[in-house]
N, C-alpha and C positions, 0 to 999 in steps of 0.2 A: 504494500500500500504506500502510495506517495504522500508527501507532506509539503506544505508551504511554510516557509519561515518568513515572517513579515515584520519589518521595523516600521512602527507606526509613527504618526505625528509629523509626517513630511508633507509639505505642500507640493502638489503636482501642477504641471502646466503643459499644455500642448493640444494636439488634435488627435481624435480617435475615431475610426470608422467602424460602424456596427457591422457585424457579420450578417449573412443571410438568415432569415427567420427559421428557427428550428421547427416551430409548430406548423408553419406552412410547408416546409420541406418534407415532413413526414407524410403529409397528404399528397403532395405533388408527385413524390417518388412512387407511391403506391399506384397512382393513376397511370403510370407507364404500362401497367399490365393490361390496360383496356384496349390496346392496339398492337398489331404485329409490326407497325411501321416505326421508324426511328423518332425518338423524342429527345430533344436536347434541353437540358436544364442548366441555367446559369445562376451564379451566386449561391452555390450550395455550401453551407457551413461545414468546415472540417472538424466535426465533433464526434464523440463516441457514439451517441445514439443514432446519428445519421449514418455513420460508417457501418454500424451494425446492420441497419436496414439495407444499405447498398450490398453488403455481403450476403444477406438473406436473399435479395433479388437475384444476385449472381448464382447462388446455389439452386434457385428455382429455374435456372436456365436462361435468365435475361442476359443478353450480350451488353457489356459495359465498356465504353470507350472514353478514356479521359482525354479531354481536349486541351487541357491547360489548367491554370489556376481557377478552381471552383466551378468548372464547366465539365459536364459529363453527358454523353449521348447514350441512351438506352434503347435496346430493341428486344421486345418480348415476342419474337416470332417462333421460338421453339421452347415454350414453357414446359417444364417437367412437373406435371401434377403429382407424379408418384412421390416426389420429395416431401409432400405434405404429410405422408404417412410414415415417415422415418423418425427414428429416435433423435437424429441430429436436428431435425426441424423442431421437434418438441422442445429441445434444449435452447436452440437459437431464438425461436419465436417467443418462448417464455421469458426471455431476458430483456424484452423490449416492449414497452407499452404501445408504441406506434405500430407494432406488427398487426394489431387488430384491423388496421385499414387495408390490408391486402385482401380481406375476405370479400368486401363488396365488389371490387373489380374481378376477382376470380369467379365469384358466383355469377356475375353478369355475363362474362365471356365464355366460361367453361362449364357452367351449370353446377358448380360445387365450390365450397371453400371451407377450410379447416383452420383452427388456430388453438394452441394451448393457452391456458390462462396467462395473459400478458403481465410482464413485470412493470418496472418504472418506480417512481417515487413512492415512498411509504408515508403518505400524507393523509391516510384515512381510506374509507371504502370508496372504490371507484367502479361503479356498476356498469355493466355492459348491456343491460336490458334494452336501452333505446336502439342500439345497433340491431340486435336480433329480432326485436319486435318489428322493426322496419322491414327486415328481410322477409319475415313471415307474412307481413301485409302484402308484400310483392309476390307472394305465392311460394316461397321456399319452405321446405320442411326442416325443422330444427331438431338437433339431438345433442345431448351432453353426457359425456362419460365422467361420472363423479370420481372414479378411482384415479383417472389420469388427468382430471381437470381439463378435458379436451372438448372443444366446441366444434360443431359441424352444421353446415346448412347446405341443402341440395335442392336443385330445381332443374332436373334433366330435360324438361320440356320448355325451359326458359321462364323468365319473369314476366309478370303482367302489371301494367300501371294501375295505380289506385290512388284514392285520397287518404291521407293520414294526418293525424294530429299527434305530434311528438309529446311524450310525457315530460320531457325536459329539453331545453335548447342546447343540447350537447353538440360541441363543435365536431368532435371526431365521429359522433353518431350521425350527425347531419352529413358529413363528408362521405361516410361509408354508404349511407342510403342513396345519396345523389349519384355516387359512382356506380351503384347497382342499377339505379333507375334509368340511366342514360341509354342502356341497351335493352330495356324492357319493352314489351309490346304495349302500345297505347301511351296514355298520358298519366303522369304521377303528379300530385300536388302534395307538398310537404309544408304543413302549417306549424308554427312555433319552431321554425328552423333557426339554427344559429346564423348570425349574419356578420361575424368577425371578418376583418379584412382578409385573413388567410383563407377563409371559406369562399369569400368573393373571388380571390385569386384562383382557387381551384375551379370555380364555375367558369371564369373567363378563359382559363386554359382549356377546359373541356369543350367550350363553345368554339374555340379556335381549332379544335380537333374534329369539329362537325356535330357536336351535341347541340341540342335545342333547349337551353335553360333560360327562363325569364324570371323576373323578380329578384335578380341578383342584388344583394345589399339590403333586402327586406327580410321579414320573417315568414314570407309566403313564397315558396319556390314552385314553379311549374316546369315540369320536365317532360318534353315530348320525346318518347323513345325513338332511336334511330337504329338502322341495321348494323352499322359499323362506324368506327372512329379512325381517323388518320393520324399522321404524325404532326409535330409542331415544335416550336422553340419557345421557351418560357423563362422569364427571369424572376427569381424569388425576391420578395420585399426585404428591406432591412428589418432586423429583429427588434420589435418594439419593447420587448422585455429587457434586452440588452441596453437599449437607449435609456429606459427608465433607470437601469442599474448605474449607468454612467452619470446621470443627473444626480442620483443619490450620493455617488462617490464624490462628485465635485463639491456638493454642499457639506458633506461630513468632513472632508479634508481641507475645506476653505481654499479650494483650488480653482484656477481659471482654466476651463476646458471648453473646447469646441467639438461638438459631435457632428460629424460630416454626413451629408446625404441621408437624412432621416426619414424622408417621405412624410412631410408634415401632415398631408391630407389623410394619412392612414393612422395617425396617432390618437385620434378621438379626444377623450377627456384627460389623457395622461398628463399633458403639460399643465392643465388647470389644477389638477390634484396636487402636483408639486408646488404650484404657486400658492395654494391654500396653506401649505406648510411654511410659506414665507420665502420660498426659493425664487430667485430672479432668473427668468429664462428669456433670452432674446432670439427672435427669429431673424436669421441672416441668410436670405435666399432659402435654400433647403437645408441649412445647418441650424443647430441649436448652440448658442453661445451662453455659457454660464460664467459670470464674473466671480472672482474670489469673494466669498462671504466672510470678510475679515471681522465684521461685527455680528456674525451669526445670522439667524433667520427666525422670524416670529410667526407663530401659528395664528391664522385668522380664525376667530370664533364664528359660530353661526350668527345670523342677523339678530337673533334675540339674545345674544351673549352666551348661549350655552356651549358646552364643550364640542369641539369639532369632531365629527364622526366620519371616518373613511371606511367604506364597505365595498365589497366586490359585488358585481352584478353582470348578467349577460350583456354582450356588446349591444348598444354603445355605452354601457356602464363600464366601471373600472375593472380591469382584468385582475383576477385573483392572484396571478403569478407575480404581481408587483406589490402585493400587500406586505410581504416580508421585507422588501426594500424600504417601503414607506415607514414601517415600524422601526427599523434601525435608524433611519434618518430622524425620526421624531425623538429619539433618545437625547439628541443634542439641541433640539429646538427650544425656543422660548415659548412656553405654553404647554398645554396638555392635549392629548389626542386619544380618542377611543377608536381602536382598530377592530372592525367586525368582519371576520373571515367566515362567510356563510357556507361556502361550498365544501371545504374539507375539514374534518374534525380533529386532525392531528397536525396541521400545518403550523400552529402557533407554539408547539411544544419546545421549539428551539430557544424560546426566550429565556430559559433558565441559564443558558450560556451567556447571554447578554447581561443578565442579572449578576452573574459571577464577575463580569467585567465592570460592574458598578452602575449599570443602567437601573433606572427606577421604573419598573414595570409591574403592574398588578394583573395577573392572569385571572380574569373573572370566571371563565369556564373555557371549554375547548375551542370556542368560537370567538371570544372577545378578550381584548387586553387593553388596559388603560396605560398609556405611556406618559410619564411626567418628565418633561424635558429638562435637561441640565443647563441649557443656554451656554454651553461650553465652560461653565464655571467649575465643573468637575469633569475632568477628562476620563474617558474610559481607560481601563487598565488592561495591559497585555495579559494573555492567558494561553493555555493549551486547550483546544477544543476539536470536536469532530463534526464533519459536515453530514447532516442527516438526509438532505435532499438537495436538488440543484439550487432552488431559490433561497432556501435557508443558508446554503453554502456560500452563495455570493453575498448574502447579507452579513454573514460572519466575517467574510473577507473585507467588506467595506468597514465594518466595525474595527477590525484589526489594523487597517490602514490609517484609521483616525486615532487609535489608542496610543497611550504612552508605553513605550517599551517594545520588546520583541515577542510576537505571538506565534504560535504554531497551530496550523490547521491540518488535521488528519483526514483521511478518507477523501482526498481531493479528487478522486475519480468521479465523485458525484458532481463536482463543479465542472470537470472536463466533459461530462455528458452534455452540457448545454452551452459552454463558453469556449470559443476557439482560441488556443494559445494565449490564455488570459495573462499568464505571468510575463510573457514577452511583450505583449501590448501595454501592460501596466508599466513595465520598466522603461518603455519608450517615452512615457510622459513623466518619468522621474521617480516611480515607486521603487522601494527597496524590498523586493520579493524574490525569494530563491526557492526553486523546486528541488526537493531532495528525495 
């Protein structure tokens, strides 16, 4: 297991360019299974979770040609469906949460799809019901082997379009259902669909391949099934979670940082949520400029003077993946914040590590925490800690970079799952961080 050693309390300065979006890439890469023609994907992040999925696609028989930095051409003209029934697939598929999204494309094109219980972050229960109920609505037969935790759906005569109301606006569930429906007979409507930018990107890519999807960007999608899809070229958006991470890093370390090419129109409420914490953000073209907050940052209260509450919600609400960042940034704000993590019941448990560093946090229950800001009057103290998941890991890294002394973060593979060469990129703007 690797570790990071971080000397904190150093002001950083410079420019940083966000990687391609992890959560978009997981969907887009699975979509290459829908056509036998070549699909070129650009701006692919070089991170553990994405590389695992690319390896899995290769083992399925997808031809993979690297074109250069972050660009790959895929061709799924000789898919080996027998691989789905091997022990190797059970091991590989079970190590990656995003592997669930191969099921929709395989079901649509080949009439069957299998998946072991997928892995990923241990942040609470992450149900798969939305995915499989969608497939069943399209006419697939579902089976589940409890001993092996192995899921299967089959539709040897093809899928048939239908109207469905999703029980939750699941991003991956919506993506999986859309990818299954594009080759179904007839028309499918999906109400309460997720409408995140990454889901919009998937729909735009599928339309460029010949799909007929309307309502993109809304929570009501209409999909007219087509006979076949062709190839295309697609570019992945910059990662909004990484952009939010750099905003938090700049504020906590009182650093002057420019985040390049952020795709402002796809950031939604993210900039405004950080502004509510008192952080100054300037729009410069398609960049974000954060000046050094030498005098700290003050939390804005609600209009009636009550404590600011920041909660996650389906898009266009605030993404749950940034609540851990907001929480750590609030530890040094002037003022208090209530963090309400609605989606996952285990995601806030990392706060005990911040409390060990001197943060004032009251964990009210698994979903809510009150953060009492220090206003930089009491600096966080260095410690040794372990990263429990991707987003908590980056939050602890930000805390360590602002803390007094040298911190050690263990289990950094969790951070590497979602952030590309993060130690190199931080050193480029002046951070003292060593991988060991």
